[in-house]
C-alpha positions in Angstrom: 105.2 96.7 29.4 102.1 97.7 31.4 100.2 94.7 32.6 97.0 95.8 30.9 98.8 95.9 27.6 99.9 92.3 28.1 96.2 91.2 28.3 96.0 91.8 24.6 97.3 88.2 24.2 93.8 87.0 25.0 92.5 88.5 21.8 95.2 86.8 19.8 94.4 83.5 21.6 90.7 83.9 20.9 91.3 84.4 17.2 93.0 81.0 17.1 90.9 79.0 19.5 87.5 80.7 19.8 85.2 82.3 22.4 84.4 79.2 24.5 88.0 78.2 25.0 88.9 81.8 25.8 86.1 82.3 28.4 87.1 79.0 30.0 90.7 80.0 30.3 89.8 83.5 31.5 87.9 81.9 34.4 90.6 79.4 35.1 93.3 82.2 35.0 91.3 84.4 37.5 90.8 81.4 39.8 94.5 80.7 39.8 95.3 84.3 40.3 93.0 84.8 43.3 94.2 81.5 44.7 97.8 82.8 44.6 97.1 86.0 46.5 98.2 86.2 50.1 95.3 88.0 51.7 92.6 85.7 53.0 89.2 86.0 51.3 86.2 87.2 53.2 84.0 84.3 54.3 81.3 84.5 51.6 83.8 85.0 48.8 85.9 82.1 50.2 82.8 79.8 50.1 82.1 80.7 46.5 85.8 80.5 45.6 85.9 76.9 46.8 83.2 76.1 44.2 85.1 78.1 41.5 88.1 75.9 42.2 85.9 72.8 41.7 84.7 74.4 38.4 88.3 74.8 37.3 89.0 71.2 38.2 85.8 70.0 36.4 84.2 68.5 39.5 81.5 71.1 40.4 77.8 70.3 39.9 75.7 72.9 38.0 73.3 73.4 41.0 76.3 73.8 43.3 77.7 76.6 41.1 74.5 78.6 40.9 73.8 78.1 44.6 77.3 79.5 45.5 76.8 82.4 43.1 73.4 83.3 44.5 74.7 83.1 48.1 77.2 85.9 47.2 74.6 87.9 45.2 72.1 87.7 48.0 74.7 88.7 50.6 75.7 91.7 48.5 72.0 92.7 48.2 71.5 92.4 51.9 74.5 94.6 52.5 73.2 97.1 50.0 76.5 96.8 48.2 77.3 99.0 45.2 79.4 97.6 42.4 82.4 99.5 43.7 82.1 97.9 47.1 83.2 94.3 48.0 85.3 93.8 44.9 86.5 90.3 45.6 82.9 89.1 46.4 81.7 90.6 43.1 84.6 88.9 41.2 83.9 85.5 42.6 80.2 85.8 41.7 81.1 86.9 38.2 83.5 84.0 37.7 80.9 81.5 39.0 78.4 83.1 36.5 80.8 82.5 33.6 81.4 78.9 34.7 77.7 78.4 34.9 77.3 79.7 31.3 80.1 77.5 30.1 78.2 74.5 31.4 75.3 75.1 28.9 75.6 74.6 25.2 74.1 78.0 24.4 75.2 79.7 27.6 77.7 82.0 25.8 75.2 83.0 23.1 74.9 86.5 24.6 78.6 87.1 25.1 80.2 89.8 23.0 83.3 88.8 21.0 85.6 90.9 23.1 84.2 89.5 26.4 87.2 87.4 27.5 89.6 90.4 27.1 87.2 92.8 28.8 86.4 90.4 31.6 90.0 89.7 32.5 91.0 93.4 32.2 88.0 94.6 34.4 88.6 91.7 36.8 92.2 92.5 37.3 91.3 96.1 38.0 88.8 95.0 40.6 91.0 92.4 42.2 93.8 95.0 42.4 91.7 96.9 44.9 91.8 93.8 47.1 95.4 92.8 46.5 97.8 93.0 43.6 100.5 90.7 42.4 101.2 91.5 38.7 104.3 89.3 38.6 102.0 86.3 39.4 99.4 87.5 36.9 101.9 87.8 34.1 103.1 84.3 34.7 99.6 82.9 34.7 98.5 84.9 31.7 101.3 83.3 29.6 100.4 79.9 31.0 96.7 80.1 30.3 96.9 81.9 27.0 99.8 80.4 25.1 99.7 81.2 21.4 101.9 78.4 20.2 101.9 74.7 20.8 104.3 72.2 19.3 101.5 70.4 17.5 99.5 73.4 16.5 96.5 71.9 18.5 94.5 73.7 21.1 96.7 74.1 24.2 95.8 71.7 26.9 
């Protein structure tokens, strides 16, 4: 099966557990995936990525998240970067933006229903231009988006 077809599991998960849980897991999945790649991140992406790891762990402060995101955004602006340039820097800033929105009660109000699926799919495509490890991605996808738990509760 093609990796992009496997991402459909996110839509099934979202039907059971909702948008907020799906966005959270999409961010956590992408942080784990980027963290498992071998190629070192460029400096500005690495700084933001360290904050994304803290978000995943639940220890980042809201101001810290937005500061890290804006440092990347400002650097991209200084470089005159187009969307197709600096893919990993863009991805880290997008992940930080999602974590920022998750921290606010109404932060996801403008998110479309299919956002988690589209976000992960587009992110994988962008990250693949930096480095690709679909075997790792498949493993993490199943870990972060399980459809069944023994108790029927939201997966931990």
